C-alpha positions as MATLAB code, in Angstrom:
seq = 'MSVPVIAGLGTAHPPSADQQELWERFFSRHFSGSTRALAERIFAHSGVTRRQAAVNPLLEDVSDWPTERRMLRYLVEALPLGKEAVGRALTAAGLDARDVGLFVVCSCTGYATPGLDILLARDLGMAATTQRMFVGHMGCYAALPGLGAVGDFVTARGRPALLLCAELTSLHLQPSSARMDTQQIVSHALFSDAAVAAVVVPGGRGYAVREVASVTDTSTADHMTWEVTDTGFRMGLSPKVPQVLSAHVRGLVDEVLARHGTHRSEVDGWAVHPGGPRILNVVERELGLAPAALAASRETLDEHGNCSSPTVLLILDRLFRSAPAPRRVVMLAFGPGLTLYAALLERHA';
ca = [
       0.082   -0.023   -0.227;
       1.255    3.596   -0.838;
       2.277    5.594    2.211;
       0.256    8.822    2.436;
       2.981   11.743    2.497;
       2.285   15.539    2.859;
       4.328   16.902   -0.289;
       3.399   20.846   -0.256;
       1.510   23.162    2.120;
       0.106   26.448    0.299;
      -1.364   29.344    2.403;
      -3.332   32.414    1.708;
      -4.652   35.411    3.913;
      -6.823   38.878    3.152;
      -5.569   41.967    4.574;
      -4.483   41.646    8.110;
      -5.675   44.204   10.962;
      -4.087   45.345   14.347;
      -6.292   44.055   17.279;
      -5.960   46.992   19.345;
      -6.949   49.192   16.198;
     -10.056   46.989   15.865;
     -11.293   47.127   19.728;
     -10.429   51.279   19.523;
     -12.122   52.287   16.285;
     -14.936   49.358   16.288;
     -15.630   46.987   18.693;
     -15.200   49.436   21.932;
     -18.324   51.188   19.920;
     -20.172   47.713   19.319;
     -20.252   46.840   22.815;
     -22.432   48.836   25.443;
     -22.614   49.137   29.362;
     -20.992   46.463   31.169;
     -20.525   44.624   27.975;
     -18.272   47.123   26.977;
     -16.015   46.931   30.091;
     -15.930   42.633   29.832;
     -15.402   42.631   26.430;
     -12.220   45.213   26.596;
     -10.180   42.535   29.041;
     -11.254   39.857   26.505;
     -10.020   41.446   23.398;
      -6.800   42.651   25.736;
      -6.046   38.916   27.271;
      -6.858   36.964   23.891;
      -3.399   36.297   22.595;
      -4.273   38.448   19.300;
      -1.992   40.896   18.012;
      -2.952   40.719   14.487;
      -5.692   39.005   12.396;
      -6.775   39.089    9.039;
     -10.231   39.839    7.575;
     -11.899   39.593    3.954;
     -14.560   41.738    5.246;
     -12.699   44.118    7.735;
     -15.400   45.971   10.362;
     -13.061   49.264    9.880;
     -13.958   49.375    6.263;
     -17.461   47.755    5.884;
     -19.588   46.854    8.842;
     -21.483   43.208    7.983;
     -23.074   43.468   11.476;
     -26.465   43.981   10.264;
     -26.638   41.786    7.121;
     -28.831   39.215    6.255;
     -27.236   35.794    6.099;
     -28.368   35.541    2.174;
     -26.030   38.425    1.688;
     -23.113   37.388    3.982;
     -23.221   34.155    1.489;
     -22.870   35.792   -1.516;
     -20.231   37.669   -0.529;
     -18.845   34.452    0.676;
     -18.084   33.225   -2.709;
     -16.559   36.513   -3.688;
     -13.911   36.494   -1.021;
     -13.341   32.801   -0.681;
     -12.838   31.884   -4.414;
      -9.658   33.657   -4.918;
      -8.233   33.084   -1.293;
      -8.587   29.314   -1.949;
      -7.251   29.616   -5.354;
      -4.101   31.129   -4.099;
      -3.767   28.460   -1.495;
      -3.945   25.429   -3.527;
      -1.892   27.310   -6.302;
       0.859   27.331   -3.831;
       0.361   24.016   -2.492;
       0.051   22.401   -5.712;
       3.550   24.495   -6.871;
       5.423   23.346   -3.412;
       4.537   19.708   -4.191;
       5.709   19.923   -8.063;
       1.792   18.873   -9.231;
      -0.444   20.377  -11.716;
      -4.084   20.320  -10.954;
      -5.003   17.556  -13.600;
      -3.032   15.123  -11.025;
      -5.483   15.240   -8.192;
      -7.307   12.140   -7.745;
      -9.337   13.787   -4.603;
     -10.058   17.275   -3.893;
     -11.446   17.802   -0.387;
     -12.428   21.049    0.887;
     -13.291   22.168    4.342;
     -15.477   25.204    5.474;
     -18.107   26.231    7.749;
     -18.196   29.631    7.193;
     -20.373   29.915    4.289;
     -22.541   27.485    1.752;
     -23.268   27.674   -1.822;
     -23.883   25.336   -4.378;
     -22.120   24.825   -7.175;
     -19.442   25.223   -3.815;
     -16.188   25.683   -3.984;
     -14.926   22.123   -4.568;
     -16.641   22.498   -8.162;
     -15.807   25.850   -8.766;
     -12.105   25.505   -7.636;
     -11.934   22.501   -9.911;
     -13.392   24.171  -12.741;
     -11.314   27.385  -12.503;
      -7.901   25.434  -11.729;
      -8.366   22.894  -14.475;
      -8.739   19.964  -12.508;
      -9.507   16.785  -14.551;
     -13.437   15.802  -14.869;
     -12.526   12.657  -13.226;
     -11.368   14.265  -10.036;
     -13.302   12.965   -7.325;
     -14.660   15.867   -4.828;
     -15.616   16.161   -0.777;
     -17.243   18.969    0.855;
     -16.921   18.702    4.352;
     -19.141   21.253    6.349;
     -20.094   22.007    9.912;
     -16.790   20.417   11.818;
     -15.473   23.659   12.648;
     -11.995   23.844   14.213;
     -11.071   20.352   13.744;
     -12.021   19.937   10.441;
      -8.620   19.820    8.691;
      -8.242   16.373   10.684;
     -10.707   14.332    9.394;
     -10.126   15.725    5.891;
      -6.446   15.016    6.440;
      -7.643   11.549    7.221;
      -9.807   11.251    4.050;
      -7.103   12.429    1.324;
      -4.479   10.109    3.335;
      -6.852    6.869    2.983;
      -7.569    7.803   -0.583;
      -3.969    7.984   -1.422;
      -3.322    4.614    0.344;
      -5.937    3.090   -1.310;
      -5.865    4.520   -4.755;
      -1.841    5.169   -4.999;
      -3.035    8.825   -6.522;
      -2.372   12.256   -5.023;
      -5.255   14.277   -3.181;
      -5.858   17.782   -2.343;
      -6.894   19.274    0.970;
      -8.644   22.749    1.113;
      -9.753   24.633    4.278;
     -11.139   27.816    3.730;
     -12.966   29.822    6.231;
     -14.317   33.607    6.549;
     -15.402   33.973   10.217;
     -15.147   38.051    9.314;
     -18.408   37.461    7.434;
     -20.324   36.318   11.019;
     -19.616   39.376   12.952;
     -23.255   39.939   15.140;
     -25.155   43.097   15.511;
     -24.927   45.200   18.443;
     -28.471   44.264   19.149;
     -27.828   40.818   19.572;
     -27.193   38.843   22.810;
     -23.667   39.892   23.745;
     -22.925   36.796   25.888;
     -19.184   36.059   27.200;
     -18.875   33.293   24.233;
     -20.018   35.824   21.812;
     -17.466   38.335   23.096;
     -14.628   35.729   22.617;
     -15.653   34.286   19.277;
     -15.426   38.410   17.982;
     -12.034   38.958   19.828;
     -10.489   35.619   18.484;
     -11.686   34.729   14.969;
     -10.090   35.268   11.919;
      -9.678   34.249    7.836;
      -7.604   32.396    5.833;
      -7.365   29.488    3.824;
      -4.730   26.416    3.853;
      -3.950   24.065    1.235;
      -2.239   20.507    1.495;
      -1.073   18.193   -1.095;
      -0.972   14.340   -0.447;
       1.011   12.114   -2.440;
       1.825    8.648   -2.775;
       5.520    8.419   -0.950;
       8.534   10.595   -1.767;
       9.481   13.515    0.611;
       7.587   15.155    2.879;
       5.822   14.197    6.317;
       3.758   10.597    6.318;
       0.586   10.734    7.868;
       0.948    7.751   10.086;
      -2.415    7.982   11.709;
      -5.514   10.144   12.245;
      -7.454    9.093   15.059;
     -10.691   10.884   17.236;
     -12.645   11.174   20.605;
     -15.691   12.538   21.138;
     -17.646   13.249   24.220;
     -21.177   13.776   23.265;
     -22.468   14.474   26.946;
     -20.699   17.789   26.734;
     -22.490   18.470   22.680;
     -23.864   21.694   24.207;
     -20.541   23.222   24.788;
     -19.984   24.363   21.262;
     -22.196   25.423   18.891;
     -22.594   27.296   15.302;
     -26.218   28.460   14.862;
     -27.413   29.537   11.103;
     -29.719   32.700   12.283;
     -31.093   35.494    9.792;
     -27.870   37.682   10.730;
     -25.114   34.960    9.904;
     -23.751   32.194   11.684;
     -23.518   32.722   15.589;
     -20.956   30.908   17.529;
     -21.567   29.271   21.408;
     -18.707   28.608   23.262;
     -18.996   27.132   27.077;
     -16.183   28.359   29.069;
     -16.285   24.567   30.399;
     -14.721   23.610   26.976;
     -10.677   23.556   28.694;
     -12.317   21.365   31.690;
     -13.511   18.290   28.802;
     -10.384   18.730   26.827;
      -8.297   18.446   30.141;
      -9.946   14.718   30.774;
      -9.432   13.434   27.327;
      -6.245   14.803   25.472;
      -3.653   13.014   27.766;
      -5.363    9.604   26.983;
      -6.064   10.638   23.320;
      -2.273   11.264   22.255;
      -0.722    8.271   24.574;
      -2.931    5.749   22.588;
      -1.924    6.879   19.431;
       1.666    7.439   20.046;
       1.482    3.756   21.881;
       0.486    2.353   18.481;
       3.258    3.482   16.698;
       5.687    2.525   19.819;
       6.774    6.407   20.617;
       6.357    8.534   23.400;
       5.742   12.092   24.159;
       9.234   12.691   24.738;
       9.950   11.650   21.094;
       7.274   14.124   19.718;
       9.527   17.269   18.502;
       6.599   18.872   16.888;
       3.177   20.041   18.154;
       0.726   21.523   16.026;
      -2.106   22.647   18.733;
      -5.373   24.453   17.405;
      -5.279   27.593   19.262;
      -8.947   27.886   20.762;
      -7.534   30.309   22.658;
      -4.639   30.734   25.148;
      -6.412   28.750   28.018;
      -6.857   25.715   25.644;
      -2.968   26.032   24.993;
      -2.250   26.109   28.741;
      -4.806   23.193   29.419;
      -2.944   20.824   26.601;
       0.718   22.354   27.809;
      -0.419   20.941   31.405;
      -1.819   17.735   30.382;
       0.511   16.722   28.122;
       3.417   17.727   30.492;
       5.023   19.529   27.709;
       7.713   22.376   27.957;
       6.564   25.962   27.270;
       8.424   26.159   24.143;
       6.650   23.076   22.819;
       3.773   25.461   21.912;
       5.591   28.072   20.386;
       4.541   27.531   17.268;
       0.926   27.471   18.476;
       0.866   30.516   20.345;
       2.776   32.362   17.452;
       0.253   31.261   15.041;
      -2.472   33.009   17.474;
      -0.641   36.110   18.111;
      -0.227   36.792   13.910;
      -3.294   35.130   12.781;
      -6.136   34.663   15.382;
      -7.919   31.655   15.423;
      -8.707   31.063   11.934;
     -11.295   27.548   12.492;
     -10.297   24.687   10.214;
      -7.215   26.341    8.564;
      -5.174   27.263   11.883;
      -3.931   23.970   12.754;
      -1.986   23.468    9.042;
      -0.974   27.162    9.362;
       0.781   26.098   12.449;
       1.941   22.663   10.700;
       3.292   24.908    8.100;
       5.208   27.270   10.522;
       6.531   23.886   11.939;
       7.837   22.600    8.349;
       9.760   25.645    7.880;
      11.767   26.145   10.753;
      15.281   25.064   11.343;
      15.673   22.418   11.977;
      12.362   20.815   10.919;
      10.933   18.260   13.119;
      11.102   14.609   12.881;
       8.242   13.783   14.426;
       4.848   15.936   14.779;
       1.299   15.527   16.411;
      -1.309   17.714   15.670;
      -4.230   18.354   17.819;
      -7.731   20.150   16.896;
     -11.124   20.290   18.940;
     -14.765   21.201   17.974;
     -18.017   20.576   18.105;
     -19.005   17.770   20.070;
     -16.976   18.163   21.673;
     -14.549   16.099   19.485;
     -10.799   15.786   19.965;
      -8.754   15.024   17.162;
      -5.274   13.707   16.796;
      -2.725   12.888   13.909;
       0.562   11.545   14.023;
       2.943   12.582   11.359;
       6.783   11.687   10.816;
       9.351   13.178    8.351;
       9.542   10.846    5.130;
      12.926   10.434    2.986;
];
């Protein structure tokens, strides 16, 4: 059977915005009363210095837009962003779009039919026989089941596959008249836009995908929600999420590593989804990691915010470009369910 190997990554970002400027020039006026003081503290301790927005509220306030208008804008912004990320990934892997056997697209921030998978396959010149899969509403962890799907395809078919994660969270700014609880403020302080593509091929140079695994605690299904409303999609995020992660993350990681005859001490690259500073602190504590182990995750949060599904791939790209590049990488991402996903990668000659 073919070994699935990540042979190329490609990233794309819309224009950047300064977190403090976003607060001073927009969000400080978007929140009111006692909510404003709470929001100021949350923004200040978000761990974010800059983030990217296809629809920047300093230039264009979409908070009162109906969902239909937001979805129309989604395609306008997501198509060029996705095309840029895919083009870079294919170039890095030395492949042509017609070489792709399976194209998987993950996105929970916009919907259209024909969707990104069809329109990008057309615009990039993929073959008519290219298979496609669209993964929606998995949120922040979608990259890992997406990676599992393309990896399984490569193993079974011996052909290249392509994963794209593209999110435009900036389209879902909620109106000031909406219920502004702590969860909603946190989402406004953290979320960002990005697209990342990964090319997976049978064998060769890169990082082999050794395993993708997950655990879901359905008793906490209400802790993280993404509701379609008349004014975009509304995030629900319980403060109990770190507590749930602390109960499961060590067992999941240790079980994956044990199946491959290795241990946490032998992992020299950690790509942990930064759902916020508390999430990273919990993972660091539960896995007994040195502070430097999650530097790439904290730097990504600082420079890009939480971009939902592309974020863990942004961290992976940062690790791949580091010197020296890690030999063994564990990826971790979390989302609705509550679900924890893990992937084990190893450098492949």
